[in-house]
C-alpha positions as CSV (number, residue, x, y, z in Angstrom):
1,M,71.4,89.4,134.2
2,T,73.8,86.5,135.0
3,L,76.0,85.5,132.0
4,A,77.3,82.0,132.4
5,V,80.3,81.7,130.2
6,I,81.0,78.0,129.6
7,T,84.5,77.3,128.1
8,L,85.3,73.9,126.9
9,A,88.8,72.9,127.8
10,A,88.8,69.1,128.3
11,G,90.7,68.0,125.2
12,K,94.0,66.3,125.4
13,G,95.4,67.8,122.2
14,S,97.2,64.7,121.0
15,R,98.5,66.5,117.9
16,M,100.4,68.9,120.1
17,K,102.6,65.9,121.0
18,S,103.0,67.1,124.5
19,D,102.2,66.0,128.1
20,L,100.9,69.5,128.7
21,P,97.1,70.0,128.3
22,K,96.5,71.7,125.0
23,V,94.8,74.8,126.5
24,L,97.9,75.4,128.6
25,H,100.2,75.9,125.6
26,T,101.1,79.6,125.5
27,L,100.4,82.3,123.0
28,A,102.0,85.7,123.6
29,G,103.4,84.3,126.9
30,Q,100.0,83.3,128.3
31,P,98.1,80.0,128.1
32,M,95.5,79.9,125.4
33,L,92.8,79.4,127.9
34,G,93.9,82.6,129.7
35,H,93.2,84.6,126.5
36,V,89.7,83.2,126.3
37,L,89.0,83.9,129.9
38,E,90.3,87.5,129.6
39,A,88.0,88.1,126.6
40,A,85.0,86.8,128.6
41,E,85.9,88.6,131.9
42,A,85.3,92.0,130.2
43,L,81.6,91.0,129.6
44,S,79.1,92.5,132.0
45,G,77.9,90.0,134.7
46,A,80.1,87.2,133.4
47,E,80.5,84.0,135.6
48,Q,83.3,81.7,134.4
49,H,82.5,78.0,134.0
50,V,85.3,75.8,132.6
51,V,84.9,72.2,131.6
52,I,88.1,70.2,132.1
53,G,89.2,66.7,131.5
54,H,92.7,65.7,130.4
55,G,95.2,67.2,132.8
56,S,92.5,68.7,134.9
57,E,94.7,69.3,138.0
58,Q,97.3,71.1,135.9
59,V,94.6,73.4,134.4
60,K,93.1,74.2,137.8
61,A,96.6,75.0,139.2
62,A,97.4,77.3,136.3
63,F,94.3,79.4,137.1
64,A,94.0,79.0,140.8
65,D,93.9,82.8,141.3
66,R,90.7,83.2,139.2
67,P,87.1,82.8,140.3
68,I,86.2,79.8,138.1
69,Q,83.5,77.1,138.6
70,W,85.1,73.9,137.4
71,A,83.2,71.1,135.8
72,E,84.8,67.8,134.8
73,Q,84.1,65.7,131.7
74,L,85.4,62.3,132.6
75,E,84.4,60.8,129.3
76,Q,85.0,62.5,126.0
77,K,81.5,62.2,124.4
78,G,81.4,65.4,122.4
79,T,80.7,69.1,122.8
80,G,77.0,68.6,123.8
81,H,78.1,66.3,126.6
82,A,80.8,68.7,127.7
83,V,78.4,71.6,128.0
84,A,76.0,69.4,130.0
85,Q,78.6,68.9,132.7
86,A,78.6,72.6,133.5
87,M,74.8,73.2,133.3
88,P,73.9,72.1,136.9
89,A,75.8,75.1,138.2
90,V,74.0,77.5,135.8
91,A,70.8,79.3,136.9
92,D,67.7,78.7,134.8
93,D,67.3,82.5,134.2
94,A,70.9,83.0,133.1
95,M,72.3,83.6,129.6
96,V,74.8,81.0,128.4
97,L,77.8,81.8,126.2
98,V,79.8,78.7,124.9
99,L,83.5,79.3,124.2
100,Y,86.5,77.1,123.5
101,G,89.8,77.1,125.4
102,D,91.8,76.6,122.2
103,V,90.4,79.6,120.3
104,P,92.6,82.3,121.8
105,L,92.1,85.2,119.5
106,I,88.3,85.7,120.1
107,R,87.5,89.3,120.8
108,T,85.3,90.7,123.5
109,E,83.6,93.0,121.0
110,T,82.3,89.9,119.1
111,L,81.1,88.2,122.3
112,E,79.2,91.3,123.3
113,Q,77.3,91.2,120.0
114,M,76.5,87.5,120.6
115,V,75.1,88.2,124.0
116,A,73.1,91.1,122.8
117,I,71.4,88.7,120.3
118,A,70.7,86.0,122.9
119,T,69.2,88.5,125.4
120,Q,66.3,88.9,122.8
121,G,65.4,85.3,123.3
122,Q,67.2,84.1,120.2
123,L,70.0,81.7,119.7
124,A,73.2,83.5,118.5
125,L,75.6,81.5,116.4
126,L,79.0,82.7,115.3
127,T,80.0,81.6,111.8
128,V,82.8,82.2,109.4
129,V,83.3,81.8,105.6
130,L,86.3,79.8,104.6
131,D,88.0,79.2,101.3
132,D,88.6,75.6,102.4
133,P,85.8,74.5,104.8
134,T,87.0,70.9,104.9
135,G,86.5,69.3,108.3
136,Y,84.0,72.0,109.6
137,G,80.3,71.8,110.2
138,R,78.4,73.5,107.4
139,I,75.7,76.1,108.0
140,V,72.5,75.0,106.2
141,R,70.1,77.8,105.4
142,D,66.6,77.8,103.7
143,D,65.7,79.7,100.6
144,Q,65.1,82.8,102.6
145,G,68.6,82.6,104.2
146,A,67.4,81.5,107.6
147,V,69.7,79.1,109.5
148,Q,68.1,75.6,109.6
149,A,70.8,73.4,110.9
150,I,74.5,72.6,111.2
151,V,75.7,69.5,109.5
152,E,79.1,68.1,110.5
153,H,81.6,67.4,107.7
154,K,81.5,63.6,108.1
155,D,77.7,63.6,108.0
156,A,77.3,66.1,105.2
157,S,76.2,65.3,101.6
158,D,78.2,66.4,98.6
159,A,75.9,69.5,98.2
160,Q,76.3,70.4,101.8
161,R,80.1,70.0,101.7
162,A,80.1,72.7,98.9
163,I,78.9,75.2,101.5
164,R,81.7,77.6,102.6
165,E,80.0,79.1,105.6
166,V,80.9,77.0,108.7
167,N,80.2,76.8,112.3
168,T,82.8,78.1,114.8
169,G,81.1,76.3,117.8
170,I,80.7,79.6,119.6
171,M,77.0,80.3,120.5
172,A,74.8,82.1,123.0
173,M,71.3,81.4,124.2
174,P,69.0,81.5,127.3
175,A,69.9,78.8,129.8
176,Q,66.3,77.5,130.1
177,L,66.3,76.7,126.4
178,L,69.7,74.9,126.5
179,K,68.6,72.9,129.5
180,R,65.6,71.7,127.5
181,W,67.6,70.8,124.4
182,L,70.7,69.1,125.9
183,P,68.9,66.0,127.2
184,A,67.4,65.4,123.8
185,L,70.7,65.2,122.0
186,S,71.5,62.0,120.2
187,A,74.8,60.3,119.5
188,D,73.4,58.7,116.3
189,N,76.1,60.1,113.9
190,A,79.4,59.2,112.3
191,Q,81.4,60.2,115.4
192,G,79.1,58.6,117.9
193,E,79.1,61.8,119.9
194,Y,76.6,64.3,121.3
195,Y,77.0,67.4,119.1
196,L,76.1,70.7,120.6
197,T,75.4,71.9,117.1
198,D,72.3,69.8,117.0
199,V,70.6,72.3,119.2
200,I,70.3,74.5,116.1
201,A,67.8,72.2,114.5
202,M,66.0,71.9,117.8
203,S,65.8,75.7,118.0
204,V,64.3,75.9,114.6
205,A,61.8,73.2,115.4
206,D,60.8,75.1,118.5
207,G,60.3,78.3,116.6
208,V,63.2,80.0,118.3
209,A,65.0,82.3,115.8
210,V,68.6,81.5,115.1
211,E,70.7,84.5,114.2
212,A,74.1,83.9,112.7
213,L,76.8,86.5,113.3
214,Q,79.5,86.2,110.7
215,A,83.1,86.8,111.9
216,S,85.0,89.1,109.6
217,D,88.4,87.8,110.7
218,E,89.1,84.1,110.2
219,A,91.9,84.1,112.8
220,E,89.6,85.3,115.5
221,V,87.7,82.0,115.5
222,E,90.5,79.6,114.5
223,G,91.1,76.8,116.9
224,V,94.5,75.3,117.6
225,N,95.1,71.6,117.0
226,D,98.8,71.5,116.5
227,R,101.9,73.6,116.9
228,R,101.9,74.9,113.4
229,Q,98.5,76.5,114.0
230,L,99.7,77.9,117.3
231,A,102.7,79.4,115.7
232,R,100.6,81.0,113.0
233,L,98.2,82.5,115.5
234,E,101.2,83.8,117.5
235,R,102.4,85.8,114.5
236,I,98.9,87.1,113.8
237,Y,98.6,88.2,117.4
238,Q,102.0,89.9,117.3
239,A,101.2,91.6,114.0
240,R,98.1,93.1,115.6
241,Q,100.2,94.4,118.5
242,A,102.8,95.9,116.1
243,D,100.1,97.5,114.0
244,D,98.6,99.1,117.2
245,L,102.0,100.5,118.1
246,L,102.5,102.0,114.7
247,V,99.1,103.7,114.9
248,Q,100.2,105.1,118.3
249,G,103.2,106.6,116.6
250,V,105.9,104.2,117.6
251,S,108.7,103.6,115.1
252,L,109.4,99.9,114.6
253,A,112.5,98.8,112.7
254,D,110.7,95.7,111.6
255,P,107.1,95.1,112.7
256,A,107.5,91.4,112.0
257,R,110.3,91.0,114.5
258,L,108.6,92.1,117.8
259,D,107.0,90.1,120.6
260,I,104.7,91.5,123.2
261,R,103.8,89.1,126.0
262,G,101.7,91.3,128.2
263,S,100.9,95.0,128.2
264,L,103.2,97.6,126.6
265,T,102.4,101.3,127.2
266,V,104.3,103.8,125.1
267,G,104.9,107.5,125.0
268,R,105.6,109.7,122.0
269,N,108.6,109.3,119.6
270,V,109.5,105.8,120.8
271,F,111.8,103.7,118.6
272,I,112.1,99.9,119.0
273,D,114.7,98.0,117.0
274,V,114.4,94.4,115.8
275,G,114.0,91.3,118.0
276,C,112.8,92.9,121.2
277,V,110.6,91.1,123.6
278,F,108.3,92.8,126.1
279,E,106.8,90.7,128.9
280,G,104.3,91.6,131.7
281,D,103.5,95.3,132.2
282,V,106.1,97.5,130.6
283,T,106.0,101.3,130.2
284,L,108.2,103.2,127.8
285,G,108.2,107.0,128.2
286,D,108.6,109.7,125.6
287,D,111.7,109.6,123.4
288,V,112.8,106.2,124.5
289,T,115.0,104.2,122.1
290,V,115.3,100.4,122.5
291,G,118.2,98.7,120.6
292,P,118.0,95.3,119.0
293,Y,117.4,92.1,120.9
294,C,116.5,93.5,124.2
295,V,114.2,91.8,126.7
296,I,112.2,94.0,129.1
297,R,109.9,92.5,131.7
298,N,107.6,94.3,134.2
299,S,109.6,97.5,134.2
300,H,109.2,101.3,133.8
301,I,111.5,103.1,131.4
302,G,111.5,106.9,131.8
303,Q,111.6,109.7,129.2
304,G,114.6,109.9,126.9
305,V,116.3,106.6,128.1
306,A,118.6,105.0,125.5
307,I,118.8,101.2,125.7
308,E,121.5,99.7,123.5
309,S,121.5,96.2,122.1
310,Y,121.1,92.9,124.1
311,C,120.0,94.4,127.4
312,H,117.8,92.4,129.9
313,I,115.7,94.4,132.2
314,E,113.3,92.8,134.8
315,Q,111.2,94.5,137.5
316,A,113.3,97.6,137.3
317,N,112.6,101.3,137.4
318,V,114.7,103.5,135.1
319,A,114.3,107.3,135.4
320,A,114.7,109.9,132.7
321,K,117.8,110.3,130.5
322,C,119.5,107.1,131.6
323,S,121.8,105.1,129.4
324,L,121.9,101.3,129.4
325,G,124.1,98.7,127.6
326,P,125.0,97.2,125.4
327,Y,124.6,93.8,127.2
328,A,123.5,95.4,130.5
329,R,121.3,93.4,132.9
330,L,119.0,95.0,135.4
331,R,117.5,92.5,137.8
332,P,114.5,92.9,140.1
333,G,114.8,95.9,142.4
334,A,117.2,97.9,140.3
335,E,116.4,101.6,140.4
336,L,118.2,104.2,138.3
337,A,117.8,107.9,139.0
338,D,117.9,110.6,136.3
339,G,120.9,110.4,134.0
340,A,122.5,107.3,135.5
341,R,124.6,105.0,133.3
342,V,124.9,101.2,133.4
343,G,127.2,100.1,130.6
344,N,128.3,96.9,128.9
345,F,128.3,93.6,130.7
346,C,127.1,95.1,134.0
347,E,124.6,93.6,136.3
348,V,122.5,95.5,138.9
349,K,120.3,93.8,141.4
350,K,118.2,95.3,144.2
351,S,120.2,98.5,144.1
352,Q,119.7,102.2,143.7
353,I,122.0,104.0,141.3
354,G,121.9,107.8,142.0
355,A,121.5,110.6,139.5
356,G,124.4,110.8,137.1
357,A,126.2,107.9,138.6
358,K,128.2,105.6,136.3
359,V,128.5,101.9,136.4
360,N,130.2,101.5,133.0
361,H,132.0,98.2,132.5
362,L,132.0,94.5,133.6
363,T,130.6,95.3,137.1
364,Y,128.3,93.6,139.5
365,I,126.2,95.8,141.9
366,G,124.0,93.9,144.3
367,D,122.1,95.1,147.4
368,A,123.7,98.5,147.2
369,S,123.0,102.2,147.2
370,I,125.2,104.4,145.0
371,G,125.1,108.1,145.5
372,A,124.7,110.8,142.8
373,G,127.6,111.4,140.6
374,A,129.6,108.4,141.8
375,N,131.9,106.5,139.4
376,I,132.2,102.7,139.7
377,G,135.3,101.4,137.9
378,A,135.5,98.4,135.6
379,G,135.4,95.0,137.2
380,T,134.1,96.2,140.6
381,I,131.9,93.9,142.6
382,T,129.9,94.3,145.7
383,C,130.4,91.1,147.7
384,N,126.9,91.0,149.1
385,Y,126.5,87.3,150.0
386,D,128.4,85.3,152.6
387,G,126.8,82.0,151.7
388,V,123.9,82.5,154.1
389,N,122.9,86.1,154.3
390,K,122.8,89.2,152.0
391,F,124.4,92.5,153.2
392,R,124.3,96.0,151.8
393,T,127.0,98.3,150.4
394,E,126.5,102.1,150.7
395,I,128.5,104.4,148.4
396,G,128.2,108.1,148.9
397,E,127.8,110.9,146.4
398,G,130.7,111.6,144.2
399,A,132.7,108.6,145.4
400,F,135.2,107.1,143.0
401,I,135.7,103.3,143.0
402,G,138.9,102.2,141.2
403,S,138.8,99.3,138.7
404,N,138.8,95.7,139.9
405,S,137.8,96.5,143.5
406,S,135.9,94.2,145.7
407,L,133.6,95.8,148.3
408,V,132.9,93.3,151.0
409,A,129.5,94.0,152.5
410,P,128.3,95.3,154.9
411,V,130.5,98.3,154.1
412,T,130.1,102.1,153.6
413,I,132.1,104.3,151.3
414,G,131.7,107.9,152.2
415,A,130.8,110.8,149.9
416,G,133.8,112.0,147.8
417,A,135.9,109.0,148.9
418,T,138.3,107.2,146.6
419,V,139.1,103.5,146.5
420,A,142.3,102.6,144.7
421,A,142.1,100.1,141.9
422,G,142.5,96.5,142.9
423,S,141.5,97.1,146.5
424,V,139.5,94.7,148.7
425,I,137.5,96.9,151.1
426,T,136.3,95.3,154.3
427,K,136.0,98.4,156.5
428,E,134.3,101.8,156.3
429,V,135.9,104.5,154.2
430,G,135.2,108.0,155.4
431,E,134.2,111.0,153.4
432,Q,137.0,112.3,151.1
433,E,139.3,109.5,152.2
434,L,141.5,107.5,150.0
435,A,141.5,103.7,150.7
436,V,144.2,101.5,149.4
437,A,143.8,97.8,150.3
438,R,146.2,95.7,148.3
439,G,148.6,92.9,149.1
440,K,152.3,94.0,149.1
441,Q,154.0,93.7,145.7
442,R,157.2,91.7,145.4
443,N,159.3,91.7,142.2
444,I,161.6,88.7,142.0
445,S,164.7,89.1,139.8
446,G,166.0,86.3,137.6
447,W,162.8,84.3,137.9
448,K,162.4,81.7,135.2
449,K,159.2,80.3,133.7
450,P,158.7,76.6,134.3
451,D,159.6,74.3,131.4
C-alpha cells in the first residue's frame, strides 16, 4: 500500500517576526519540518508530499537531499485548499496522512495507529483534550460519543466552545474518499477559507466511520506560532532526551541543562556535567566523563576518556583513556590514540596524536602526526600554512619539543629527538638529535629605557 504523507508547510509564520519560513526555524538543531518528515519516513511505504508557499525556494533548498514531491499553494485559502494542491500527485488507491510542518514533536508510533485505522476504510482523526481550548476547532460528538463534526472556534456556539476535546488537524483516510470530498468544500465561514475539517461532517454524511484517536501528550500535537512556543517545545524535547539518558544509566548533573541536537549514543557509567551540547552523531564510550559547558559534534569518544570543562570537539576520534582540557579544541580530523593528552588552550586540527603523547599547554597542532610518547612543550605551533598550501609535520615517537618552538612545515622530527625551547625548525631533525635554532643573544650593558 502506498502511503501519501501530505505535510502542510506553506505558512509565513508572521508571529515569528522573521524572514525565515516558519517551518525552517530549528528545534534541537533541525528545522521543525525535518522532525515531521523524520517521523513520517519511519512509516511503511511512505511517500513524502510537502505543500509549500511562503519562502518555497528556501524550504526546497533546505531539504534538497530528500525524496520529496513538492506542491505549491500560491494563495493561502485554508487547509483544505492546501491539501488539494498535493492531491494530483496522489494515487487513487493510496492512503493519505495529513501532517503539519510546525508540529515537530509528533511521534511515529502515533502516526502508525492513525494509518492502521484508515486502512480499515475509516477516517482517523487525532484529537487532544486541553484545559484551555480557546482558538481550536471543537470535536462535536453525538449522544453515543460518535464524532459528528469539527466546529472552528470562530464559528462555534457557546455550548460548543465549552467542549475541551479539540482537533489537532492530523488525520488519515483513503485517497479516493478525500478526492471526492475536497471539491465539495465551501468557504462559507467566518474565515472565508476552505477548512479540511469539514470533511469530517462529509464522512459522517456518507456513512464512513470517523474514529478519533486521542493524544495522551499535549506537546506531541502542539503547533508553533511564535518563538515562545518554539522555546517551550525545545525544552520539552530536551527533557525527553535527558530522561531517556537517565533510564540508560547516565548520570546528569542537571537534566534541565543539557542539549542534544542529533543522536547521542552512550555506554555504561557515563557522567555529563551541566551546560553540555551534543550535535550530530556522537558516541560516548563506557566510563566517559564530560565536564561542564562542553560542545561535542559528530565525534567518537572512547572508553574512560576524561573531558574537562569548556572543550570543543568536532569530527574527532578520541581513543580510550585520553584526557582533554580544560579549554581544549579538537577540530575536524583530530585523532587521539590511547592515553593521549591534549591540555588547556590547545588546538588540534587534522592531526594524529600517538598513544601516550602529550600536548599540554597553549599549543597549535595542525596537519601533523605525533608519535607515541612524544611531548610537545607549551606554546609550540606547527606552521602548516604558507598562505596558499598546507604542509605536514611529522614528529617521531618519544620526541621532545621544547616550549615556544615553531615547526615550519614540511618538516620531520625523528624519534627520540629533542628540540630546544624557542627554536624555529625549518629542516629535518634526525633521530636522537638535539636541534637548537635560535637567534644569537646579545646583552647590552648600560642600556637605558626610553623616557
